[in-house]
C-alpha positions in Angstrom: -49.7 -76.3 242.7 -50.2 -77.4 239.1 -52.2 -74.2 238.6 -49.2 -72.0 239.7 -46.9 -74.1 237.6 -49.0 -73.7 234.5 -49.2 -69.9 235.2 -45.4 -69.8 235.4 -45.0 -71.7 232.2 -47.4 -69.3 230.4 -45.7 -66.3 231.8 -42.3 -67.6 230.7 -43.6 -68.4 227.2 -45.0 -64.8 227.0 -41.7 -63.3 228.1 -39.8 -65.4 225.5 -42.3 -64.4 222.8 -41.8 -60.8 223.6 -38.0 -61.2 223.6 -38.2 -62.8 220.2 -40.4 -60.0 218.9 -38.1 -57.3 220.2 -35.0 -59.0 218.9 -36.3 -59.8 215.4 -38.4 -56.6 215.3 -35.3 -54.5 215.9 -33.4 -56.4 213.2 -36.2 -56.0 210.7 -36.4 -52.2 211.4 -32.7 -51.9 210.8 -32.9 -53.9 207.5 -35.7 -51.6 206.4 -33.6 -48.5 207.2 -30.7 -49.9 205.3 -32.9 -50.7 202.3 -34.3 -47.2 202.4 -30.8 -45.8 202.4 -29.9 -47.8 199.3 -33.0 -46.5 197.5 -31.8 -43.0 198.4 -28.3 -43.8 197.0 -29.8 -44.9 193.7 -32.0 -41.7 193.6 -28.9 -39.6 194.2 -27.1 -41.3 191.3 -30.0 -40.2 189.1 -29.6 -36.7 190.3 -26.0 -36.6 189.0 -27.4 -36.7 185.4 -28.9 -33.3 186.0 -25.4 -31.9 186.7 -23.9 -33.6 183.6 -26.7 -32.3 181.4 -25.2 -28.8 182.2 -21.7 -30.1 181.6 -22.7 -31.4 178.1 -24.4 -28.1 177.2 -21.3 -26.1 178.3 -19.1 -28.5 176.3 -21.3 -28.0 173.2 -20.6 -24.2 173.4 -16.9 -24.9 173.8 -16.7 -27.2 170.8 -15.9 -30.4 172.7 -13.8 -31.7 175.6 -10.7 -29.8 174.6 -12.5 -26.5 174.8 -14.0 -27.6 178.1 -10.5 -28.3 179.5 -9.3 -24.9 178.4 -12.3 -23.3 180.0 -11.7 -24.8 183.4 -8.0 -24.3 183.1 -8.7 -20.6 182.8 -10.5 -20.8 186.1 -7.6 -22.6 187.7 -9.4 -26.0 187.7 -8.0 -29.3 186.4 -10.7 -31.4 184.7 -13.4 -31.2 187.4 -15.6 -33.7 185.5 -13.4 -36.6 184.6 -16.3 -39.0 184.8 -18.2 -37.3 181.9 -17.7 -40.2 179.6 -19.5 -42.6 181.9 -22.4 -40.3 182.6 -25.5 -40.4 180.5 -26.9 -37.0 181.4 -29.6 -35.4 179.2 -27.7 -34.0 176.2 -30.8 -32.1 175.1 -30.9 -29.7 178.1 -31.1 -26.0 177.2 -31.6 -23.0 179.4 -35.2 -21.8 179.5 -34.4 -18.3 178.3 -31.2 -17.8 176.3 -29.8 -14.3 176.4 -30.2 -12.1 173.3 -27.4 -10.1 171.6 -27.0 -8.6 168.2 -23.3 -9.6 167.9 -22.5 -13.3 167.9 -19.5 -12.7 170.1 -21.6 -11.0 172.7 -24.2 -13.7 172.5 -21.5 -16.4 173.0 -20.1 -14.5 176.0 -23.5 -14.3 177.7 -24.4 -17.9 176.9 -21.1 -19.1 178.4 -21.7 -17.1 181.6 -25.2 -18.4 181.8 -24.1 -22.0 181.2 -21.5 -21.8 183.9 -23.9 -20.3 186.4 -26.4 -23.1 185.7 -23.6 -25.7 186.2 -22.5 -24.1 189.4 -26.0 -24.1 190.7 -26.6 -27.7 189.7 -23.5 -28.7 191.6 -24.6 -26.8 194.7 -28.1 -28.4 194.6 -26.6 -31.9 194.2 -24.3 -31.4 197.1 -26.5 -29.3 199.5 -30.0 -29.5 198.2 -32.7 -26.9 197.7 -36.2 -26.4 198.9 -38.9 -27.8 196.7 -42.6 -28.4 196.7 -43.6 -31.3 199.0 -45.9 -33.6 197.0 -47.3 -35.1 200.2 -48.2 -31.8 201.8 -49.7 -29.2 199.6 -48.4 -25.7 200.1 -45.3 -26.9 202.0 -41.7 -27.1 201.1 -39.1 -29.9 201.7 -35.4 -30.2 201.3 -34.5 -32.1 198.1 -32.4 -35.2 198.2 -28.7 -34.3 198.1 -25.2 -35.8 198.6 -24.7 -34.5 202.2 -28.2 -35.9 203.2 -27.3 -39.3 201.9 -23.9 -39.2 203.6 -25.7 -38.3 206.9 -28.2 -41.1 206.5 -25.3 -43.5 206.0 -23.7 -42.4 209.2 -27.0 -42.8 211.1 -27.5 -46.3 209.7 -24.0 -47.2 210.9 -24.6 -45.7 214.3 -27.7 -47.8 214.6 -25.9 -51.0 213.4 -23.2 -50.4 216.0 -25.8 -49.9 218.8 -27.8 -53.0 217.9 -24.7 -55.2 217.6 -23.5 -54.0 221.0 -26.9 -53.9 222.9 -28.6 -56.9 221.4 -26.0 -59.6 220.4 -27.7 -62.9 219.4 -25.7 -64.9 222.0 -26.9 -62.7 224.9 -30.5 -63.0 223.9 -30.4 -66.7 223.6 -28.5 -67.2 226.8 -31.1 -65.0 228.6 -33.8 -67.1 227.1 -32.1 -70.2 228.4 -31.8 -68.8 231.9 -35.6 -68.5 232.2 -36.4 -71.9 230.6 -38.1 -74.6 232.7 -38.2 -78.4 232.5 -41.3 -78.0 230.5 -39.6 -75.7 228.0 -35.9 -76.9 228.0 -33.2 -76.3 225.5 -33.1 -72.5 225.2 -29.6 -71.5 224.3 -28.7 -74.7 222.6 -27.5 -72.8 219.6 -24.9 -70.9 221.7 -23.7 -74.2 223.2 -23.2 -75.7 219.7 -21.6 -72.8 217.9 -20.2 -70.7 220.7 -21.3 -67.1 221.5 -18.5 -65.4 219.6 -19.1 -67.4 216.4 -22.8 -66.9 216.7 -22.5 -63.1 217.1 -20.1 -62.8 214.2 -22.5 -64.7 212.0 -25.5 -62.6 213.0 -24.0 -59.1 213.5 -24.9 -56.5 210.9 -22.0 -55.3 208.9 -21.5 -51.5 208.7 -22.1 -49.7 205.4 -19.0 -48.9 203.5 -19.9 -45.5 202.1 -16.6 -45.2 200.0 -17.3 -48.6 198.4 -20.6 -47.3 197.0 -18.6 -44.9 194.8 -21.3 -42.2 194.9 -20.3 -39.4 192.7 -19.3 -36.2 194.5 -19.7 -32.9 192.6 -16.7 -30.6 192.4 -16.7 -27.3 194.3 -16.7 -24.7 191.6 -16.0 -21.0 192.2 -19.1 -18.8 192.3 -19.9 -17.1 189.0 -19.6 -13.6 190.5 -16.2 -14.4 191.9 -14.8 -15.4 188.5 -16.9 -13.3 186.1 -13.9 -11.3 184.8 -12.0 -14.4 184.0 -15.1 -15.9 182.3 -15.6 -12.9 180.1 -11.9 -12.7 179.2 -11.9 -16.3 178.2 -15.1 -16.0 176.2 -13.7 -13.1 174.2 -10.4 -14.9 173.5 -12.0 -18.2 172.7 -14.5 -16.7 170.3 -11.7 -14.8 168.5 -9.8 -18.1 168.0 -12.9 -20.2 166.9 -15.4 -17.7 165.6 -16.5 -19.7 162.5 -17.2 -22.9 164.5 -18.9 -21.0 167.3 -21.2 -19.2 164.9 -22.3 -22.5 163.5 -23.0 -23.8 167.0 -25.0 -20.6 167.9 -27.1 -21.0 164.8 -28.2 -24.4 165.9 -29.3 -23.3 169.4 
């Protein structure tokens, strides 16, 4: 009889050990997923600097924030980059190949179109990503980190949090452990008796991610360069005519 009793105790101990492993293992996996999400958030914040590098270059062509405001107003946009003062962005970015022209007015026009096209593309890549070389798999491509990817990851983390809180509340696990305890292993579920199931669950439940509270910068949706080319060219001609001396000095430094 003692033999069967010892076997039962050993089996119950093994079941309890597996339950604890499942419970805490699931929580650890979720914590790891949440930590990975926060790393992606910080990586995305760094990606915003690439967009603002283009903003600062465009601004340099337009002689400062006032010219930038006039430029976007000509496109029907009201200050699409109000956070520019708080962004570090590389102010030394330049296009790899600047367009050539004999006349400074024509060169300015072409540079402005190029600068806007680069800014538009940078915003698109930040929001939607692009295929890039995968450093872990030679010859393969992967989608770059982007805003919508991080947003989707946040939703998946919250879905997993909701499922774990609903399927594996601490009180239910401890109460089940208590139900299979024996006189040789008493006291399972004592925590639920002392604190109450609802209080215990509230204390141990994972809180969902508040995506809005993270204040991740969202790039504006700019019109495609080909859709506003006529307006861009008209603005460039008028702006150069009004500020030709200053613009020539800027062009000489590029």
